[in-house]
Short mmCIF file of the C-alpha atoms (twelve columns), coordinates in Angstrom:
data_MODEL
# 
_entry.id   MODEL 
# 
loop_
_atom_site.group_PDB 
_atom_site.id 
_atom_site.type_symbol 
_atom_site.label_atom_id 
_atom_site.label_alt_id 
_atom_site.label_comp_id 
_atom_site.label_asym_id 
_atom_site.label_seq_id 
_atom_site.Cartn_x 
_atom_site.Cartn_y 
_atom_site.Cartn_z 
_atom_site.pdbx_PDB_model_num 
ATOM 1  C CA . UNK A 1  90.956  2.705   -26.120 1 
ATOM 2  C CA . UNK A 2  93.961  1.150   -24.485 1 
ATOM 3  C CA . UNK A 3  94.168  -2.274  -23.036 1 
ATOM 4  C CA . UNK A 4  94.328  -0.705  -19.489 1 
ATOM 5  C CA . UNK A 5  90.747  0.717   -20.213 1 
ATOM 6  C CA . UNK A 6  89.381  -2.654  -20.941 1 
ATOM 7  C CA . UNK A 7  87.318  -4.185  -18.304 1 
ATOM 8  C CA . UNK A 8  87.527  -7.847  -16.928 1 
ATOM 9  C CA . UNK A 9  85.734  -10.113 -19.265 1 
ATOM 10 C CA . UNK A 10 85.812  -8.135  -22.397 1 
ATOM 11 C CA . UNK A 11 87.503  -8.897  -25.806 1 
ATOM 12 C CA . UNK A 12 88.944  -6.547  -28.134 1 
ATOM 13 C CA . UNK A 13 90.791  -6.549  -31.259 1 
ATOM 14 C CA . UNK A 14 94.298  -5.119  -31.020 1 
ATOM 15 C CA . UNK A 15 94.612  -2.232  -33.252 1 
ATOM 16 C CA . UNK A 16 98.486  -1.082  -32.764 1 
ATOM 17 C CA . UNK A 17 101.429 -0.304  -29.993 1 
ATOM 18 C CA . UNK A 18 102.612 3.160   -29.039 1 
ATOM 19 C CA . UNK A 19 105.946 2.641   -28.193 1 
ATOM 20 C CA . UNK A 20 109.593 1.726   -29.416 1 
ATOM 21 C CA . UNK A 21 111.218 -1.268  -31.444 1 
ATOM 22 C CA . UNK A 22 111.874 -3.177  -27.926 1 
ATOM 23 C CA . UNK A 23 108.319 -2.916  -26.691 1 
ATOM 24 C CA . UNK A 24 107.027 -4.285  -29.916 1 
ATOM 25 C CA . UNK A 25 109.271 -7.062  -30.172 1 
ATOM 26 C CA . UNK A 26 108.412 -8.074  -26.351 1 
ATOM 27 C CA . UNK A 27 104.610 -8.125  -27.396 1 
ATOM 28 C CA . UNK A 28 105.260 -9.979  -30.298 1 
ATOM 29 C CA . UNK A 29 106.687 -12.693 -28.893 1 
ATOM 30 C CA . UNK A 30 104.159 -12.898 -25.995 1 
ATOM 31 C CA . UNK A 31 101.901 -13.478 -29.352 1 
ATOM 32 C CA . UNK A 32 100.498 -10.189 -29.136 1 
ATOM 33 C CA . UNK A 33 100.620 -8.505  -32.783 1 
ATOM 34 C CA . UNK A 34 97.959  -5.859  -34.394 1 
ATOM 35 C CA . UNK A 35 94.614  -7.854  -35.723 1 
ATOM 36 C CA . UNK A 36 94.946  -10.614 -32.880 1 
ATOM 37 C CA . UNK A 37 91.589  -10.659 -30.808 1 
ATOM 38 C CA . UNK A 38 92.642  -10.395 -26.793 1 
ATOM 39 C CA . UNK A 39 90.402  -11.037 -23.724 1 
ATOM 40 C CA . UNK A 40 91.017  -9.561  -20.464 1 
ATOM 41 C CA . UNK A 41 90.726  -12.468 -18.243 1 
ATOM 42 C CA . UNK A 42 91.264  -10.461 -14.839 1 
ATOM 43 C CA . UNK A 43 92.794  -7.364  -13.598 1 
ATOM 44 C CA . UNK A 44 94.887  -7.030  -10.507 1 
ATOM 45 C CA . UNK A 45 94.002  -5.186  -7.598  1 
ATOM 46 C CA . UNK A 46 95.494  -1.576  -6.804  1 
ATOM 47 C CA . UNK A 47 96.582  -1.067  -10.347 1 
ATOM 48 C CA . UNK A 48 98.363  -4.402  -10.635 1 
ATOM 49 C CA . UNK A 49 98.776  -6.389  -13.839 1 
ATOM 50 C CA . UNK A 50 96.456  -7.364  -16.367 1 
ATOM 51 C CA . UNK A 51 95.906  -11.216 -17.125 1 
ATOM 52 C CA . UNK A 52 95.363  -11.033 -20.819 1 
ATOM 53 C CA . UNK A 53 94.064  -14.403 -22.798 1 
ATOM 54 C CA . UNK A 54 95.557  -14.547 -26.343 1 
ATOM 55 C CA . UNK A 55 95.837  -17.455 -28.856 1 
ATOM 56 C CA . UNK A 56 94.853  -19.686 -25.847 1 
ATOM 57 C CA . UNK A 57 97.439  -18.559 -23.642 1 
ATOM 58 C CA . UNK A 58 97.445  -15.969 -20.354 1 
ATOM 59 C CA . UNK A 59 99.749  -13.473 -20.514 1 
ATOM 60 C CA . UNK A 60 99.951  -11.025 -17.454 1 
ATOM 61 C CA . UNK A 61 101.158 -7.379  -18.615 1 
ATOM 62 C CA . UNK A 62 101.862 -4.014  -16.564 1 
ATOM 63 C CA . UNK A 63 99.404  -1.718  -16.643 1 
ATOM 64 C CA . UNK A 64 102.339 0.763   -18.344 1 
ATOM 65 C CA . UNK A 65 102.558 -1.923  -21.142 1 
ATOM 66 C CA . UNK A 66 98.647  -2.301  -21.339 1 
ATOM 67 C CA . UNK A 67 97.950  1.769   -21.788 1 
ATOM 68 C CA . UNK A 68 100.467 1.250   -24.702 1 
ATOM 69 C CA . UNK A 69 98.238  -0.983  -26.453 1 
ATOM 70 C CA . UNK A 70 95.060  0.411   -28.369 1 
ATOM 71 C CA . UNK A 71 92.723  -1.673  -28.817 1 
ATOM 72 C CA . UNK A 72 88.701  -2.037  -30.505 1 
ATOM 73 C CA . UNK A 73 86.001  -3.393  -28.008 1 
ATOM 74 C CA . UNK A 74 84.231  -6.222  -29.611 1 
# 
């Protein structure tokens, strides 16, 4: 399951990222690493961005990026 498929208000553990080194580097700078727990705070209307809470911070991710992050629901 990907982060884009996870519903608002649900938490999950990051399993991995499908993408190049640039995407992985950008996500690491945002604090999203494999093994981290993330919570979807809100999803944007009309396939807008997803607001994710990780390590006490909120980060907005586009649907394309969120669709490349594989998670395991908790």
